[in-house]
C-alpha positions as CSV (number, residue, x, y, z in Angstrom):
1,M,-22.6,45.2,-132.1
2,K,-25.5,43.0,-130.8
3,E,-27.5,43.6,-127.7
4,L,-26.2,41.4,-124.9
5,L,-27.9,39.4,-122.1
6,R,-29.0,41.6,-119.1
7,P,-28.4,40.1,-115.7
8,S,-31.0,40.3,-113.0
9,R,-31.1,43.4,-110.7
10,L,-30.1,43.1,-107.1
11,A,-32.5,42.9,-104.1
12,P,-31.8,43.4,-100.4
13,G,-29.9,40.4,-99.1
14,A,-28.1,39.7,-102.4
15,R,-24.6,38.4,-102.0
16,V,-21.9,40.5,-103.6
17,A,-18.3,39.3,-103.9
18,V,-15.5,41.9,-104.0
19,V,-12.4,40.9,-106.0
20,A,-9.1,42.6,-106.9
21,P,-8.2,41.6,-110.5
22,S,-5.7,44.4,-111.0
23,G,-3.9,46.6,-108.5
24,P,-3.4,46.2,-104.7
25,V,-6.1,47.3,-102.4
26,V,-5.9,49.5,-99.3
27,E,-7.4,47.5,-96.4
28,E,-9.1,50.5,-94.8
29,R,-10.8,51.5,-98.1
30,L,-11.9,47.9,-98.7
31,Q,-13.5,47.8,-95.3
32,A,-15.2,51.1,-95.9
33,G,-16.5,49.8,-99.2
34,L,-17.8,46.6,-97.7
35,D,-19.5,48.6,-94.9
36,L,-21.2,50.8,-97.5
37,L,-22.5,47.8,-99.5
38,R,-23.8,46.3,-96.2
39,D,-25.6,49.6,-95.5
40,W,-27.4,48.9,-98.7
41,H,-28.5,45.6,-97.2
42,L,-26.2,43.6,-99.4
43,D,-24.3,40.6,-98.2
44,A,-20.8,41.9,-99.2
45,V,-18.0,39.4,-98.9
46,P,-14.3,39.9,-99.8
47,A,-12.5,37.3,-102.0
48,P,-9.8,35.3,-100.3
49,H,-6.9,37.1,-102.0
50,V,-8.4,40.6,-102.3
51,L,-5.7,42.1,-100.0
52,D,-2.8,40.2,-101.5
53,R,0.2,42.0,-103.0
54,H,2.6,40.5,-105.5
55,R,6.0,39.7,-103.9
56,E,8.1,41.2,-106.7
57,L,5.7,43.4,-108.6
58,G,4.0,45.6,-106.1
59,Y,1.6,47.2,-108.6
60,L,-0.3,43.8,-108.7
61,A,-2.8,42.6,-106.2
62,G,-1.2,39.2,-105.7
63,S,-0.2,36.6,-108.3
64,D,-2.0,36.3,-111.6
65,E,-3.2,32.9,-110.6
66,A,-4.7,34.1,-107.3
67,R,-6.4,37.0,-108.9
68,A,-7.9,34.8,-111.6
69,A,-9.0,32.2,-109.0
70,D,-10.8,34.7,-106.9
71,L,-12.7,36.1,-109.9
72,Q,-13.6,32.6,-111.2
73,S,-14.6,31.2,-107.8
74,A,-16.8,34.2,-107.1
75,W,-18.5,34.0,-110.5
76,C,-19.0,30.3,-110.4
77,D,-20.4,30.3,-106.8
78,P,-24.2,29.9,-107.1
79,S,-24.7,31.9,-103.9
80,V,-23.1,35.0,-105.4
81,D,-25.4,37.4,-107.3
82,A,-22.8,40.1,-108.3
83,V,-19.1,40.6,-108.5
84,L,-17.6,44.0,-107.9
85,C,-14.0,45.0,-108.5
86,A,-12.2,46.6,-105.6
87,R,-10.1,48.9,-107.8
88,G,-8.5,49.3,-111.2
89,G,-4.8,50.0,-111.6
90,Y,-3.0,47.4,-113.8
91,G,-3.1,43.7,-114.1
92,A,-6.4,42.4,-115.6
93,Q,-4.7,41.7,-118.9
94,R,-2.2,39.4,-117.2
95,M,-4.9,37.1,-115.7
96,T,-7.7,37.1,-118.3
97,D,-6.3,34.2,-120.2
98,L,-6.2,32.1,-117.0
99,L,-10.0,32.2,-116.5
100,D,-12.1,29.2,-117.5
101,W,-14.6,31.0,-119.7
102,E,-16.6,27.9,-120.4
103,A,-17.1,27.3,-116.7
104,M,-18.0,31.0,-116.2
105,R,-20.5,30.8,-119.1
106,A,-22.1,27.7,-117.5
107,A,-22.5,29.6,-114.2
108,G,-25.0,32.0,-115.8
109,P,-25.4,35.7,-115.9
110,K,-24.5,37.9,-112.9
111,V,-23.9,41.6,-112.3
112,F,-20.3,42.7,-112.9
113,V,-19.0,46.2,-111.9
114,G,-15.7,47.9,-112.4
115,F,-13.9,50.5,-114.5
116,S,-10.4,51.7,-115.6
117,D,-8.2,48.6,-116.0
118,V,-11.3,46.4,-115.7
119,T,-12.1,47.5,-119.3
120,T,-10.2,44.4,-120.3
121,L,-12.7,42.2,-118.4
122,H,-15.7,44.2,-119.7
123,E,-14.6,43.3,-123.2
124,A,-14.0,39.7,-122.3
125,F,-17.4,39.4,-120.6
126,A,-19.0,40.8,-123.7
127,A,-17.0,38.7,-126.2
128,R,-17.0,35.4,-124.3
129,L,-20.2,35.5,-122.1
130,G,-22.4,37.8,-124.2
131,L,-23.2,39.7,-121.0
132,V,-24.2,43.3,-120.1
133,T,-21.7,44.7,-117.6
134,L,-21.6,48.0,-115.6
135,Y,-18.8,50.4,-116.1
136,G,-18.9,51.9,-112.6
137,P,-17.0,52.8,-109.5
138,A,-14.5,50.6,-107.6
139,A,-15.9,49.1,-104.5
140,A,-12.8,50.3,-102.5
141,G,-12.4,53.5,-104.5
142,V,-12.4,57.0,-103.0
143,D,-15.1,58.2,-105.3
144,L,-17.6,55.6,-104.2
145,L,-16.7,56.1,-100.5
146,K,-16.9,59.9,-100.6
147,N,-19.2,61.0,-103.4
148,T,-22.9,61.0,-102.8
149,R,-23.7,61.2,-106.6
150,T,-21.6,58.2,-107.4
151,Q,-23.1,56.2,-104.6
152,Q,-26.7,57.1,-105.5
153,H,-26.2,56.4,-109.2
154,L,-24.6,53.0,-108.6
155,R,-27.2,52.0,-106.1
156,A,-30.1,53.0,-108.4
157,T,-28.5,51.1,-111.3
158,L,-28.2,47.9,-109.1
159,F,-31.6,48.1,-107.4
160,E,-33.9,50.3,-109.6
161,P,-32.3,50.4,-113.1
162,E,-35.4,51.8,-114.7
163,S,-34.8,55.0,-112.8
164,V,-31.5,55.7,-114.5
165,R,-32.3,54.8,-118.1
166,T,-31.2,58.3,-119.3
167,V,-27.7,59.6,-118.7
168,T,-27.3,63.3,-119.2
169,A,-24.0,65.0,-120.1
170,D,-22.7,67.5,-117.5
171,P,-22.9,71.2,-118.1
172,P,-21.3,73.7,-118.6
173,R,-18.6,72.0,-120.7
174,S,-20.8,69.4,-122.4
175,A,-21.2,70.1,-126.0
176,P,-21.4,68.2,-129.3
177,L,-18.0,67.9,-131.0
178,V,-20.1,66.6,-133.8
179,P,-23.9,67.1,-133.6
180,G,-26.5,64.5,-134.5
181,R,-28.3,61.5,-133.2
182,A,-27.4,57.8,-133.4
183,R,-28.5,54.4,-132.2
184,G,-26.4,51.4,-131.2
185,V,-25.3,49.1,-128.5
186,T,-23.0,50.6,-125.8
187,L,-19.4,49.4,-125.5
188,G,-16.0,50.8,-124.5
189,G,-14.3,52.0,-121.4
190,C,-10.8,53.3,-120.9
191,L,-9.0,54.3,-124.1
192,C,-5.6,52.9,-123.2
193,L,-7.0,49.5,-122.4
194,L,-9.0,49.3,-125.6
195,A,-5.9,50.2,-127.6
196,S,-3.6,47.8,-125.8
197,G,-6.1,45.0,-126.2
198,L,-6.1,45.1,-130.0
199,G,-5.2,41.7,-131.5
200,T,-5.4,39.9,-128.1
201,P,-7.8,37.1,-127.1
202,H,-11.2,37.7,-125.5
203,T,-11.7,41.2,-127.0
204,L,-14.4,42.7,-129.2
205,P,-13.5,42.7,-132.9
206,G,-14.5,46.4,-133.3
207,A,-17.0,49.1,-132.6
208,R,-19.2,48.6,-135.7
209,G,-22.8,49.5,-134.9
210,G,-22.0,50.5,-131.4
211,L,-22.1,53.6,-129.2
212,L,-18.6,54.0,-127.9
213,M,-18.1,55.2,-124.3
214,L,-14.6,56.5,-124.1
215,E,-12.5,58.0,-121.2
216,D,-9.0,57.9,-119.7
217,V,-6.8,59.4,-117.0
218,G,-3.2,60.6,-116.8
219,E,-2.5,60.5,-120.5
220,Q,-0.9,63.5,-122.2
221,P,-2.6,64.7,-125.4
222,Y,0.0,63.2,-127.7
223,R,-0.5,59.8,-126.1
224,L,-4.3,60.1,-126.5
225,D,-3.6,60.9,-130.1
226,R,-1.4,57.8,-130.5
227,M,-4.0,55.5,-129.0
228,L,-6.9,57.0,-131.0
229,T,-4.8,56.8,-134.2
230,Q,-4.0,53.1,-133.4
231,L,-7.8,52.4,-133.1
232,L,-8.4,54.3,-136.4
233,R,-5.5,52.6,-138.3
234,S,-6.5,49.1,-137.1
235,G,-10.1,49.6,-138.4
236,W,-11.5,49.1,-134.9
237,L,-13.5,52.3,-135.2
238,D,-14.9,51.5,-138.6
239,G,-18.7,51.7,-138.6
240,V,-19.1,53.1,-135.1
241,A,-22.5,54.7,-134.7
242,G,-21.7,57.4,-132.2
243,I,-19.3,58.3,-129.4
244,A,-20.0,59.6,-125.8
245,L,-16.9,61.0,-124.1
246,G,-16.3,60.8,-120.3
247,S,-13.6,62.3,-118.2
248,W,-10.0,63.1,-119.1
249,D,-8.6,64.0,-115.7
250,D,-4.8,64.7,-115.5
251,C,-4.5,64.6,-119.3
252,G,-3.3,68.2,-119.6
253,P,-5.3,71.4,-120.3
254,Y,-8.7,70.4,-121.6
255,E,-8.6,72.6,-124.6
256,R,-5.6,70.6,-125.8
257,V,-7.4,67.3,-125.1
258,R,-10.5,68.5,-126.8
259,A,-8.4,69.5,-129.9
260,V,-7.1,65.9,-130.1
261,L,-10.5,64.4,-129.7
262,A,-12.0,66.6,-132.3
263,D,-9.1,65.9,-134.7
264,R,-9.1,62.2,-134.4
265,L,-12.8,61.5,-134.0
266,G,-14.5,64.3,-135.9
267,G,-13.7,62.8,-139.2
268,L,-15.7,59.7,-138.5
269,G,-18.9,61.5,-139.5
270,V,-20.9,60.3,-136.5
271,P,-22.2,62.2,-133.4
272,V,-19.6,62.8,-130.8
273,V,-20.5,64.5,-127.5
274,E,-18.4,65.5,-124.4
275,E,-18.6,65.2,-120.6
276,F,-21.0,62.3,-120.0
277,G,-19.9,62.1,-116.4
278,F,-18.3,58.6,-116.3
279,G,-14.8,57.5,-115.8
280,H,-11.9,58.9,-113.6
281,R,-13.6,61.9,-112.1
282,A,-15.4,63.0,-108.9
283,G,-19.0,62.0,-109.0
284,A,-18.6,59.4,-111.7
285,L,-21.8,57.8,-113.0
286,T,-22.3,54.1,-113.8
287,V,-22.9,53.3,-117.5
288,P,-24.0,49.9,-118.8
289,L,-22.1,48.2,-121.6
290,G,-23.9,46.0,-124.1
291,V,-27.3,47.7,-124.0
292,A,-29.1,49.2,-127.0
293,A,-29.5,53.0,-126.6
294,A,-30.0,56.3,-128.4
295,L,-27.4,59.0,-128.3
296,D,-28.5,62.6,-128.9
297,A,-25.4,64.7,-129.1
298,D,-27.3,68.0,-129.4
299,A,-29.3,67.4,-126.2
300,G,-26.4,65.6,-124.4
301,T,-28.4,62.5,-123.6
302,L,-27.9,58.8,-123.7
303,T,-31.2,56.9,-123.3
304,L,-31.2,53.1,-122.9
305,D,-33.9,51.2,-124.7
306,E,-34.3,49.0,-121.6
307,P,-33.0,49.2,-118.0
308,A,-29.4,47.8,-117.7
309,L,-30.6,45.0,-115.5
310,R,-33.8,42.9,-115.7
């Protein structure tokens, strides 16, 4: 993994576009998210199709073409400084191949924020644009709207990224599955998206030399086992430098989840540490992908070499 290009931080007055590349968005939550961003003195604007819903497939926020057009138009608009995803869900894989990556590269670096299903786009932004992105809360998500810690951490990352260069694992459950220290470039996201993206266009070839940030939601232990085994058998995890684990909400009793994680990841011989506070959980933190960092599994810290944004 090579260190990627860091976009510029935001300042009051920056224009932020909110798009829906995956699942349908609740209008009231969208409005509340826009209001919050405007309270931060950002010029928050919804994309034209952000409230669409697919006619036949109600789990999609409009057609693949409309979702792709919104993202590309926002990214290529020179007045837009950042693009935030309204929610995750499902659908990003369906529209990623419809994007004009050359045009998006020519538009230059911008801030990109999202999580969950947006993992597909984080990989594509890294692979095709060579760009640092932020694995952070959805703009119309309950956690951003209701949780002060999530709000404060995202806002600090956007405006004062030097103030959040160290991410500390959450006690009391944080512990090293495998102790040690490692250095590398952060990558990763939602486990099921990383596994389902294997062999498809616009994805990273593997985690070699990287610090893998890994989390998921609503997957039973045997399914987590299956996805981790797929990553192992494909060679995608070969050469990974270290692993920081986020949340595993609704994945069954944590002792069972922990047993799977230890079984599948412990044999890699690299530091692995739990409970880094990102992902599908209350109070989720924002973590940058594509930034060189040091992972200390014993201390439970991830320290960025440089702020996520310039």
